[in-house]
C-alpha positions, 0 to 999 in steps of 0.5 A: 790325892787327898780326901775330897780332891779330884782332878778338875780341869783348869777351864773349870777352875779358871785362871788366877784373876778368875779365882780372885774374882769368885773369891772376892765376890764370895768374901763380900757376900760372906760379910753382907749375908753374915749380918742376916745370919746372926739374929741380934746383928740382923735386927740392928742392921735393919734398924740402921738401914731404915735410919739411913733411909729416913735421913735420905727422906724416906721412911725411918721407922722399921716395921715390926716383924713377926717371928716368921718374917725374922725366920726368913731373914735369918734363913736368907743369911744362913744360906748366903753364908753357906753359898759364900763359903762354898765359893771361897773354898771351891772358887770354880768358874761355874759357881761364879757364873751361877752366882752372877745369875743369882745376883741378877735375879736377886737384884731384880727381886729387890728392885721389885720390892722397892717399886712396891714400897720397900725403902728406897735405900735398897736401890744400893743393894740392887746396884751392888748385885748388878755390879757383882754380876757384871764383874763376874760375867765379864771375867768368867765368860772368857777363856782362862789364861793358861799359867806357865808351869815352873820347873 
């Protein structure tokens, strides 16, 4: 075995569909959280979010963030990128299930923020979080389908 490799059961890794779902959700997260990890892009993205929110009848003007608030935006992005890369590199069923739990938690936090006055457009993020959680739980909680070894 090469450096860093160890025997992992098929049950831990999952079948082809399970691996694809974990990687697909991770790739989506890499794009979305990568936006927040890059300061100039994060600032632009939040302006766009507020502009779209305004076009839909909500608040269009983004509030001025203090340096500490931007720090948390960028840290959230950085952590999201690392978590997404981990799932792309090691698409284990357990990581996908953990991600489904995290998505549910994050979706609830975003919903609470909207309820407390955050832009209504963020409901779209709630929906994507819950959809990703549902997809991963549906696919990853079943037993992996064994693959046929080729000679």
